[in-house]
C-alpha positions as CSV (number, residue, x, y, z in Angstrom):
1,M,7.5,-44.2,-4.8
2,Q,5.0,-41.5,-5.4
3,Y,6.0,-37.9,-5.1
4,V,4.4,-34.4,-5.8
5,T,6.2,-31.7,-7.6
6,Y,5.5,-28.1,-6.8
7,Y,5.6,-25.4,-9.5
8,F,6.4,-22.1,-8.7
9,P,6.0,-19.8,-11.7
10,H,8.1,-17.1,-10.4
11,G,11.5,-19.1,-9.7
12,E,13.5,-20.8,-11.9
13,A,13.0,-24.6,-12.4
14,S,15.5,-25.1,-9.6
15,S,12.8,-24.3,-7.2
16,S,10.5,-27.0,-8.4
17,R,13.5,-29.5,-8.6
18,A,14.6,-28.6,-5.0
19,V,11.0,-29.4,-3.6
20,T,10.8,-32.6,-5.8
21,S,14.3,-33.8,-4.8
22,A,13.4,-33.4,-1.1
23,L,10.1,-35.1,-1.0
24,Q,11.6,-38.1,-3.2
25,G,14.3,-38.4,-0.7
26,G,11.9,-38.2,2.3
27,G,13.7,-35.1,3.5
28,S,12.4,-31.9,4.6
29,V,12.1,-28.7,2.5
30,A,13.7,-25.6,4.0
31,E,13.8,-26.7,7.4
32,F,13.8,-23.9,10.0
33,G,17.1,-23.1,11.2
34,D,18.8,-24.2,8.0
35,T,19.9,-20.9,6.7
36,G,21.4,-22.5,3.5
37,R,18.1,-23.4,2.0
38,R,15.7,-21.2,0.0
39,E,12.2,-20.3,0.9
40,T,9.7,-22.8,-0.3
41,V,6.5,-21.3,1.5
42,F,4.7,-18.0,1.0
43,T,1.8,-16.7,3.2
44,L,-1.1,-14.4,2.3
45,E,-3.7,-13.0,4.8
46,A,-6.7,-11.2,3.6
47,T,-8.9,-8.8,5.5
48,P,-12.6,-10.2,5.6
49,L,-14.5,-7.8,2.9
50,A,-18.0,-6.4,2.6
51,F,-18.0,-4.8,-0.9
52,G,-20.6,-2.8,-2.8
53,P,-22.8,0.3,-2.9
54,G,-24.6,0.7,0.4
55,A,-22.3,-1.5,2.3
56,A,-21.4,1.4,4.8
57,E,-25.1,1.3,6.0
58,A,-24.4,-1.8,8.0
59,I,-21.7,-0.3,10.1
60,G,-23.8,-0.4,13.1
61,W,-24.5,-4.1,12.8
62,E,-20.6,-4.5,12.0
63,C,-19.7,-3.0,15.1
64,K,-22.1,-5.1,17.3
65,R,-20.9,-8.2,15.6
66,F,-17.3,-7.5,16.9
67,G,-18.6,-6.9,20.3
68,M,-17.9,-3.1,20.6
69,T,-19.6,-1.0,23.2
70,R,-17.6,2.3,22.9
71,A,-16.0,3.1,19.6
72,L,-13.6,5.7,18.5
73,V,-14.5,6.9,14.9
74,V,-11.6,8.4,13.2
75,S,-11.8,10.7,10.2
76,D,-10.7,13.8,8.8
77,P,-11.9,17.4,8.7
78,V,-13.1,17.1,5.0
79,L,-15.5,14.4,5.5
80,S,-16.7,15.9,8.7
81,R,-17.5,19.0,6.7
82,E,-19.4,17.1,4.1
83,G,-21.4,15.2,6.8
84,V,-19.9,12.0,5.9
85,T,-18.5,11.2,9.1
86,A,-21.7,12.1,11.1
87,R,-23.8,9.9,8.7
88,I,-21.6,6.9,9.9
89,A,-21.6,7.8,13.6
90,E,-25.3,7.8,13.4
91,R,-25.6,4.5,12.1
92,I,-23.1,3.2,15.0
93,A,-25.4,5.1,17.5
94,E,-28.3,3.6,16.1
95,A,-27.1,0.1,16.9
96,G,-26.9,1.1,20.7
97,I,-23.1,1.7,20.7
98,E,-21.4,4.7,22.4
99,H,-19.0,6.6,20.3
100,E,-16.5,9.5,20.1
101,I,-15.5,11.2,16.9
102,F,-11.8,11.9,16.3
103,D,-11.7,14.1,13.0
104,R,-8.4,15.7,13.2
105,V,-6.5,13.4,10.9
106,R,-3.9,15.2,8.8
107,I,-3.6,14.2,5.3
108,E,-0.3,12.6,4.8
109,P,-0.1,12.1,8.4
110,T,3.0,13.0,10.6
111,L,4.5,11.4,13.8
112,D,2.9,14.3,15.9
113,S,-0.5,14.1,14.1
114,M,-0.7,10.2,14.6
115,Q,0.5,10.7,18.5
116,E,-2.3,13.0,19.0
117,A,-5.0,10.4,17.7
118,A,-2.9,7.6,19.7
119,D,-3.4,9.8,22.9
120,V,-7.2,10.2,22.4
121,A,-7.4,6.4,22.0
122,A,-5.3,5.5,25.0
123,N,-7.2,7.6,27.2
124,G,-10.7,7.0,26.0
125,G,-11.6,3.6,27.0
126,F,-12.6,2.4,23.8
127,D,-13.0,-1.2,22.9
128,G,-13.3,-0.7,19.0
129,Y,-12.2,1.8,16.1
130,V,-14.0,2.6,12.9
131,A,-12.1,4.7,10.4
132,I,-13.5,6.3,7.6
133,G,-11.4,8.2,5.0
134,G,-8.3,7.6,2.7
135,G,-5.1,5.9,3.6
136,S,-4.0,8.7,5.9
137,T,-7.0,8.0,8.3
138,L,-6.7,4.4,7.9
139,D,-3.2,4.3,8.9
140,T,-3.8,6.8,11.8
141,A,-6.4,4.5,13.2
142,K,-4.2,1.6,13.0
143,V,-1.5,3.2,14.9
144,A,-3.8,4.8,17.5
145,D,-5.1,1.1,18.0
146,L,-1.6,-0.3,18.3
147,I,-0.7,2.3,21.0
148,A,-4.0,2.1,22.9
149,T,-3.8,-1.7,23.1
150,H,0.2,-2.3,23.5
151,S,1.4,1.1,24.7
152,G,5.0,2.3,24.0
153,S,5.8,5.1,21.7
154,I,5.3,5.2,18.0
155,L,8.8,5.1,17.2
156,D,9.4,1.8,19.1
157,Y,7.4,0.1,16.5
158,V,8.6,1.9,13.3
159,N,10.5,-0.2,10.9
160,P,14.5,-0.2,11.2
161,P,16.8,1.5,10.7
162,I,14.7,4.7,11.5
163,G,12.5,3.0,14.4
164,G,13.0,0.3,16.9
165,G,11.0,-2.5,14.8
166,R,9.2,-3.7,18.0
167,T,6.6,-6.4,17.6
168,P,3.2,-6.0,19.0
169,R,2.7,-8.5,21.7
170,G,-0.7,-9.9,20.3
171,P,-3.6,-8.6,18.2
172,L,-5.0,-5.2,18.4
173,R,-8.7,-4.3,19.2
174,P,-11.2,-4.5,16.3
175,L,-10.7,-1.9,13.6
176,L,-13.4,-1.5,11.0
177,A,-12.1,0.2,7.7
178,L,-14.1,2.3,5.6
179,P,-12.0,3.7,2.7
180,T,-13.4,6.9,1.0
181,T,-10.7,6.7,-1.9
182,A,-9.6,3.9,-4.3
183,G,-5.8,4.1,-3.5
184,T,-3.8,2.9,-0.7
185,G,-5.5,-0.5,-0.2
186,S,-4.8,0.2,3.8
187,E,-8.0,-1.4,4.5
188,A,-6.4,-4.9,3.5
189,T,-2.9,-4.2,4.4
190,P,-0.6,-4.8,7.6
191,V,1.0,-1.3,7.0
192,A,0.9,2.3,8.3
193,V,2.9,5.1,6.8
194,L,3.9,8.4,8.5
195,D,6.0,11.4,8.0
196,I,8.7,12.4,10.4
197,P,9.5,16.0,9.3
198,E,12.7,16.3,11.7
199,I,14.5,13.9,9.4
200,R,12.6,14.7,6.2
201,V,11.5,11.2,5.3
202,K,8.5,9.1,5.5
203,T,8.6,5.7,7.0
204,G,6.3,3.1,8.2
205,I,5.1,0.2,10.8
206,S,4.5,-3.1,9.2
207,H,3.1,-6.2,11.1
208,P,0.2,-8.4,10.5
209,H,-1.8,-7.3,13.6
210,L,-2.0,-3.9,12.1
211,R,-4.3,-5.5,9.2
212,P,-7.9,-4.2,10.0
213,H,-10.4,-6.8,11.2
214,R,-12.9,-6.0,8.3
215,A,-13.0,-3.7,5.3
216,I,-16.2,-2.3,4.5
217,V,-15.7,-0.9,0.9
218,D,-18.7,1.1,-0.2
219,P,-18.2,2.8,-3.9
220,L,-20.7,5.3,-2.8
221,L,-18.2,6.9,-0.6
222,T,-15.9,8.0,-3.4
223,L,-18.6,10.1,-5.1
224,T,-17.4,13.3,-3.6
225,A,-13.8,12.9,-4.3
226,P,-12.3,15.4,-6.8
227,A,-10.7,14.5,-10.0
228,E,-7.2,15.0,-8.9
229,V,-7.8,13.0,-5.6
230,V,-9.2,10.0,-7.8
231,S,-6.0,10.4,-10.2
232,A,-3.4,10.3,-7.3
233,S,-5.2,7.5,-5.5
234,G,-5.7,5.5,-8.7
235,L,-2.1,5.9,-9.6
236,D,-1.3,4.4,-6.4
237,V,-3.5,1.3,-7.1
238,V,-1.5,0.8,-10.5
239,C,1.7,1.2,-8.7
240,H,1.0,-1.3,-6.1
241,A,-0.1,-3.9,-8.7
242,V,2.9,-3.3,-10.9
243,E,5.5,-3.3,-8.1
244,S,4.1,-6.6,-6.5
245,F,3.6,-8.3,-9.8
246,L,7.3,-7.5,-10.6
247,A,8.7,-8.0,-7.0
248,R,11.4,-10.6,-6.7
249,P,10.2,-14.1,-6.5
250,F,9.2,-15.3,-3.0
251,D,11.4,-18.4,-3.5
252,S,14.4,-16.4,-4.2
253,R,15.0,-15.7,-0.6
254,P,16.7,-17.6,2.1
255,A,14.3,-19.6,4.3
256,P,13.7,-18.1,7.7
257,S,15.0,-19.9,11.0
258,T,11.3,-19.7,12.3
259,P,8.0,-18.9,10.7
260,G,7.9,-15.7,12.8
261,E,10.9,-14.3,10.9
262,R,9.1,-14.7,7.8
263,P,9.0,-10.9,6.4
264,P,5.5,-9.4,5.7
265,Y,6.6,-8.4,2.2
266,Q,8.0,-11.9,1.0
267,G,7.9,-11.3,-2.7
268,A,5.7,-12.3,-5.7
269,N,3.9,-15.4,-5.5
270,P,1.0,-17.1,-7.5
271,V,-1.8,-15.7,-5.3
272,S,-0.5,-12.2,-5.1
273,D,0.0,-12.2,-9.0
274,V,-3.6,-13.0,-9.3
275,W,-4.7,-9.9,-7.3
276,A,-2.1,-7.8,-9.0
277,A,-3.2,-8.9,-12.4
278,F,-6.8,-8.0,-11.5
279,A,-5.8,-4.5,-10.4
280,L,-3.7,-3.8,-13.4
281,E,-6.5,-4.7,-15.8
282,H,-9.0,-2.7,-14.0
283,G,-6.7,0.2,-13.4
284,G,-6.1,0.5,-17.3
285,R,-9.7,0.1,-18.1
286,M,-11.4,2.2,-15.3
287,L,-8.9,5.0,-14.1
288,R,-9.4,7.4,-16.8
289,R,-13.3,7.1,-16.6
290,A,-13.2,7.5,-12.7
291,V,-11.2,10.8,-13.0
292,R,-13.4,12.1,-15.8
293,S,-16.7,11.7,-14.1
294,A,-17.7,11.2,-10.3
295,D,-21.0,9.9,-11.7
296,D,-19.5,6.9,-13.4
297,I,-20.4,4.3,-10.7
298,E,-19.0,1.4,-12.5
299,A,-15.6,3.0,-12.9
300,R,-15.5,4.0,-9.3
301,S,-16.6,0.7,-8.1
302,G,-14.1,-1.0,-10.2
303,M,-11.2,1.3,-8.9
304,M,-12.2,0.8,-5.2
305,L,-12.4,-3.2,-5.8
306,A,-8.8,-2.9,-7.7
307,A,-7.6,-1.0,-4.7
308,T,-8.6,-3.4,-2.1
309,L,-7.5,-6.6,-4.0
310,A,-4.1,-4.6,-5.0
311,G,-3.7,-4.2,-1.2
312,I,-4.2,-8.0,-0.6
313,G,-1.4,-8.9,-3.1
314,F,1.2,-6.4,-2.2
315,G,0.3,-7.0,1.6
316,S,2.0,-10.4,0.9
317,A,4.4,-9.7,-2.2
318,G,5.6,-6.2,-1.3
319,V,6.3,-3.0,-3.2
320,H,9.6,-1.9,-3.7
321,I,11.7,1.1,-5.8
322,P,8.8,3.5,-6.5
323,H,7.4,3.6,-3.0
324,A,11.0,3.6,-1.6
325,C,11.6,6.7,-3.7
326,A,8.3,8.2,-2.9
327,Y,8.9,8.5,0.7
328,P,11.7,11.1,0.5
329,I,9.9,12.8,-2.3
330,A,7.1,13.3,0.1
331,G,9.1,14.1,3.1
332,L,12.2,16.1,2.0
333,K,10.4,19.3,1.0
334,H,7.0,20.8,1.5
335,V,6.2,23.2,-1.0
336,Y,3.9,21.6,-3.5
337,R,0.3,22.5,-3.2
338,P,-1.7,19.9,-5.0
339,P,-4.9,21.0,-6.8
340,G,-8.2,19.6,-6.0
341,Y,-7.0,18.8,-2.3
342,R,-8.9,20.7,0.4
343,V,-6.2,21.0,3.0
344,D,-4.4,23.9,4.4
345,H,-0.8,22.6,4.0
346,P,1.5,21.8,1.1
347,F,2.2,18.1,0.5
348,V,2.8,15.5,-2.4
349,P,-0.1,13.2,-2.6
350,H,1.3,9.7,-2.1
351,G,0.1,8.3,-5.4
352,W,1.7,11.1,-7.5
353,A,5.0,10.6,-5.3
354,V,5.1,7.1,-6.2
355,I,4.0,7.3,-9.8
356,V,6.8,10.1,-10.8
357,T,9.8,7.7,-10.7
358,A,8.0,4.5,-11.7
359,P,8.6,4.8,-15.4
360,A,12.4,5.1,-14.7
361,A,12.3,2.3,-12.0
362,F,10.7,-0.2,-14.4
363,R,13.0,0.6,-17.1
364,F,15.7,-0.2,-14.8
365,T,14.0,-3.4,-13.4
366,Y,13.2,-4.7,-16.9
367,E,16.2,-7.0,-17.2
368,A,15.2,-9.0,-14.1
369,N,12.2,-10.4,-16.0
370,P,11.3,-9.0,-19.5
371,E,8.2,-11.3,-19.8
372,K,6.5,-10.2,-16.7
373,H,7.2,-6.5,-17.7
374,K,5.7,-7.3,-21.0
375,R,2.8,-8.7,-19.4
376,A,2.2,-5.9,-16.9
377,A,2.4,-3.4,-19.8
378,E,-0.4,-5.5,-21.7
379,L,-2.8,-5.6,-18.7
380,L,-2.7,-2.0,-18.2
381,A,-2.7,-1.2,-21.8
382,G,-5.5,-3.7,-22.6
383,R,-4.3,-5.2,-25.5
384,P,-1.4,-7.5,-26.9
385,L,1.8,-5.5,-27.5
386,T,4.6,-6.3,-29.9
387,D,8.3,-5.2,-30.3
388,V,8.3,-4.9,-26.5
389,D,11.4,-3.8,-24.9
390,E,12.4,-1.9,-21.5
391,N,10.6,1.3,-22.5
392,T,7.2,-0.3,-23.3
393,L,6.1,-0.5,-19.7
394,P,7.2,3.0,-18.8
395,S,5.6,4.4,-22.0
396,V,2.2,2.8,-21.1
397,L,2.5,4.5,-17.6
398,V,3.5,7.8,-18.9
399,S,0.2,7.8,-21.1
400,L,-1.8,7.0,-18.3
401,M,-0.1,9.7,-16.2
402,Q,-0.9,12.3,-18.9
403,D,-4.5,11.2,-19.4
404,V,-5.3,11.9,-15.6
405,G,-3.6,14.8,-15.0
406,A,-0.6,13.6,-13.1
407,P,2.5,15.9,-12.4
408,S,4.9,15.4,-15.3
409,G,7.8,14.7,-13.0
410,L,10.0,15.8,-9.9
411,A,10.6,19.2,-11.3
412,E,6.7,20.1,-11.0
413,L,6.9,18.9,-7.4
414,G,9.6,21.5,-6.6
415,Y,12.8,19.3,-6.9
416,S,16.0,20.0,-9.0
417,S,19.2,17.9,-9.5
418,D,20.7,19.4,-6.6
419,D,18.2,17.4,-4.5
420,V,19.3,13.9,-6.0
421,D,21.9,13.1,-3.2
422,A,19.3,13.9,-0.4
423,L,16.7,11.8,-2.3
424,V,18.9,8.9,-2.7
425,E,19.7,9.0,1.0
426,G,16.2,8.9,1.8
427,A,15.3,6.1,-0.4
428,L,18.1,3.9,0.8
429,R,16.6,4.0,4.2
430,Q,13.7,2.0,3.1
431,E,15.5,-1.3,3.5
432,R,12.2,-3.2,3.9
433,L,11.1,-2.1,0.4
434,L,14.2,-2.3,-1.5
435,S,14.9,-5.8,-0.4
436,V,11.9,-6.9,-2.7
437,S,12.9,-5.3,-6.0
438,P,13.5,-7.8,-8.5
439,R,17.1,-6.5,-9.2
440,E,19.6,-5.4,-6.7
441,V,19.6,-1.5,-6.6
442,R,22.5,0.6,-5.4
443,A,22.9,4.2,-4.6
444,D,23.8,5.0,-8.2
445,N,21.1,3.1,-9.5
446,L,18.6,5.2,-7.6
447,A,20.5,8.5,-8.4
448,D,19.9,7.6,-12.3
449,I,16.1,6.7,-11.5
450,F,15.7,10.1,-9.9
451,R,17.6,12.0,-12.5
452,Q,15.3,10.2,-15.2
453,S,12.2,11.4,-13.4
454,F,12.3,15.1,-13.4
455,A,9.9,15.5,-16.5
456,H,8.4,12.7,-18.4
457,W,6.9,14.8,-21.1
C-alpha cells in the first residue's frame, strides 16, 4: 500500500509518524471531536497586497473596485496636519466616491477613543473604510468597522478574560489599509489592540474577520516619520518575527473539536517561518539604515515589506512573552514622553514596550529550541554565529536596540522593582499570547523576566 509521509519541521518525529501511521491504517488524522489527538493542520490567511512606491495613488480605483459609494477615511491629527490624509481623500473623491474624514485617532488607542470612532462609523451610513496611519489608526478602523457592521459594545468582542470574546456573525464591510509606519503589520493581521486605562492594561480583539480586505503598502508614506518612530516601529517588526519564529509548534496543540475552534494564533508552522525569516533578515539589514536616513528609500521600503510579511506570519503563528509583557508596560503607567512623537499625552510606543523585555524573554525560552534561537540570531545578525548559548540572541537584540536609539530598559520608561507584581499580573491576563510560548511560563518566570529588563546597558 502506498502512503504519504508529512514532515513538520517544528514538531518531533512523532508528528510525522502519527500522520504516516494513520494514513497507512486508513484511519483519520486528528478527527474533530477527538480531544486525545494532536493538531495536524495549520491555516494561514493573507491580506491581498499592493506594494511599492506610489501604490497609494490608486486608492480611488481600489475603493471603486470594492463597490464603495460612501467611505469613512480614518486617520490621525499628525497626518492631517501634514496633508497626507487630504491627499488620500482627494484621490477617493476623484473616483466619484463620497467620503467623510475621521482624524481623531489617538496614538495608542483607548477604549474611549475607539468608541468615538465606532460611533461615527455606526451613524454615518458608510459602506467601506479607508485607514491611513500606523497601527493605532488601522486598529481603530477595524474596531469601528466591527461595531458598525455587527453592533454591540467593544468589550463584547475583547479577548477573555478581560472581555466577552464574542465572535462576529459574519464578514465586515470592506476595509482598505494604508500603513504609514513599518511596524505593527496591522494591515495583514486579524487583531486590534486597545488600552483600557480603568484597569491599567492593554488587550485586544482577535478574529479573522478583522483582517483588512486589502493592504496598500506605499513606502513613500513613511518618509515623514521621525527616526524615533521608525525605531519603535521597526523593533516591533523584529519582535513579531522572532516571537512567531520561536512560537510553540502548531502540532504541539491538541486538535480542536471543530475547525471553528482552531485559534487564530496557532503556533509556528512551515509557512509562518518563511515570513518570519524574511522579516528577521531585513530587520537586521535595513532597520539601522531606515532610522539613520529618511531618504534611504531602499531601507524604508525593505522595512515596510518586512512589517507586512511579518504580520502575515505572526497572524498565523502568534506572538507570546514580549507582547504579553508589553501590554501592562504600556497600560500600567502613563508617565513616559517618547522623543520624536508629536502627540500631547505620555505613552510608551508599542515597539519599545515590546523590545525592552525581549532579551530576557528569549533567554528564558532558549532551552525549548536552541537551534531555532541560534537561527533567529544569525538571521538578525546577518552572519553565521559560533559558540552560541542562551545569551546570543539577547546580545544581538541589545546591540540593535542601542544602534537605533531604543530605551535601555524598564527603568527609563518609569518603572521600578516596586512595579514587578503589577506588571506580572497584567501579563498573566494575556492568556491568548502566553499559550503560544515555546516554554510554559509561570508568574515567577515573568517576574524574573521583568527584573532582568530594567536596564540592558
